[in-house]
N, C-alpha and C positions, 0 to 999 in steps of 0.2 A: 703553424710549421715551426716558428721560433721556439715555442714552448716545448715542442717535441725534441728539438735539437738540444736545448738546454737540459731538459730532463734526462736525455740520454747521457750527456756528459756528467751530470750529477750522479746518475745511477752507477756509471763506471767508476767514478771517484769514490762513492760510498762503498762499493764492493771492494775496491782496492784497499781502502783504509780498514775495512772490516776484517780483512784477512790478517791484519796485524794485531787485532784484539784477542785476548784470552778470557774466556768466560768461565765462571764457576757458578753453579746453581745451588741454591739453598731453598728447601721447602717445596720441591716438586710434588711431594705427596699431597700438598694442599690443592694443587691444580687437578691432580687425578681424582681427589675426593669430590671436588666440584663437578668434574665430568661425570662421575659415577651417579650423581644425583639428578642428572638430566637424561631423558630418553635418547637425545641426539648427541650426548656427551659434549654439550656446549656451555659457555660461560662468557663473562665479560671482564677483562682486565681493567683495573682502576690504576692509573699512573699519574704522577705529578707531571705537569707540563715541562718542567726543567729537565726531566730525564727522557724526553721524547726520542732523541736520537738513539741512545743505547737501548731503549725499550723496543724500538722497531727492529734494530739490528740483532738483538739477542735472540730473536725467534724467527730467523730468516728461513728456517726449514718448515715453517707452518704458515698457513693462510689465515689472515685475520681481516675483519672489516672494521673500519674506523670512520668517524665523521671528519670530513675535510671541508674547509670553507669554500664557498662558491666564488671567492675573489680571484683576481689574476694570480696572486701568490699561491692561493689554494690550488689552482689548476696545475701549477708546477709540482706541488706536493702530491697531488692526486695521481698525476701521470707517473711520477717517480715510484710511488707506492704500488701502482699497478705493475710496473716493471719488476718490483721486488716480489710480486706474486700475491699481493693483497687486493681486497675489493673495497675501495672507498665508498662511503655514502656521503653525497655532497650536501652541504648546508652548514649552518652554525647557529649560535644562540641569537644572532642578529639578522641573518639572511638565510631563508630557506630552512628554518629550524624544524618545522613540523614535517616537511618533506623528508629531511634527513632522518628524523626520528622514525618515521614509518619505514623508510628504506633499511635502516640498520637493524631494526627489530625483525623485519622480514628475513634479512640475511642470517641473523643469529638463529631464528627459528628454523632455518633451512640446514643448520648444523655448522655454520662458520662462526667460530668464537669472535667476540668483539674486543676492542681495546679503546679506552676512552681516557683522554687527559682531563681528569675530573675537576681541575681548577682553571682550565683554559676556556676560551683562547686569550683572555685578557686579565684573568685573576679575579679577586685577590689570590695571591699565592697560598697554596696549602689549605684552601677552603674548598671542600667538596660541594659542588653544585648538584642540584636535584636530578639533573638529566640522566646520570648513570643509573640512579635508582629507578627512575621511570622506565628506562630501557630494560633493566633486569626484571622489573615487575611485569612488564608486558610480554617479555620473552620467557618469563618463568624460569629464570636461571640465576646462578650465583654471581655476585660481584667478588672478584678475586684481586686483592690488593697486591701490587708488585712494585718494588723499588729496584732500580739499577744504580749501583754506586761504583764509579770508576776510581781506581787508586790515584790516577793522575788525570786532571782535566782542566780545561780553560773555563772560566766563568765570564759570561757576558754581563759585566757590572751594571750596564745601563738598562738591561732588560727588567721587566716587572717581576720576573720569577728567578732572577739570577741563573739564567739558562746555562746548562752544562754541556760542554763539547769535549768528549773523551779524547785524550792525546793518543797519537799512534803508539802502538806496542804496549799499551797499558793493560792491566788486568781489570776486569769488570765483574763484580759479584752481583748476581741476580737473585733477589730475595723475594719469594712468593709467600704471602701471608695466609692466614686462615680465612676461608671464604665467608661472605655474608650473604645469606639466602634471602632473596627478595621476590617471592612469588606474589600471586594476587592477594594474599592475606595481608600484605603491607599496604596500609592506607596512606593517603597523602598527608594526613595529620601526623604520621610517624616518620615522614621523610627526614625531618631535621635530626631526629635521634639516630636514624640509620646513617645519615651523612656523617655525623660525629663519630659513629662507630667505624665507618670506613676510613675516615681521616686518622683516627687513633691507630688503626692497624697499619696504615701506610707509614705513619711516623715510626712505629715499632720496626717495620721493615727497614727503614732508613737507619735506625739505630743499630740493627743487626748487621747491616752492610758496613757501617763504620767500625763496629767491633771486630768484624772479620779481618780488617786491616790493622787492628790494634790502635785505632785513632781515638778510642774512648777508654 
């Protein structure tokens, strides 16, 4: 009951703050191209963990599935995500990982796009883990890199990934990069190279976001 009350308060707070954000989207054609290559028009977004908040809020009009930890903190995140219209798959790399993998692949195969923090939950920062590639391989869909860059944000300096919290009334540019296709033809021996490819495209998205605001 306590979790439900807190999640309700968090949900209303997030919705209120989100009304103050202004979003601009770059590269939407890349998402549409990834959709066009799958019979159910599905895919999986690859996101850096530090951009988690703005990544979730930037697509509030669409339903996504994502892996959420089975911990007590994860329960709060899961309930909040459900209130935002998403479908969490419970588990992590340390708890319930296989169960979460099966669940999220099943949801993606049903036509619900996925979204994965590819360097989470504990880093190292900006290193793509193989989970997203395995998910895309099993679901036979594309990995679509996405970076959200707020013009103004707070940084949690003590966090492992320098987690970003967009400031109210800021502008956020959402950059969607070229998809990486990971069907059954991708072998586990190729995972490392595919991960490097995804990381490179995510970094390019980040650079594009900074250039958009004239910061480079």
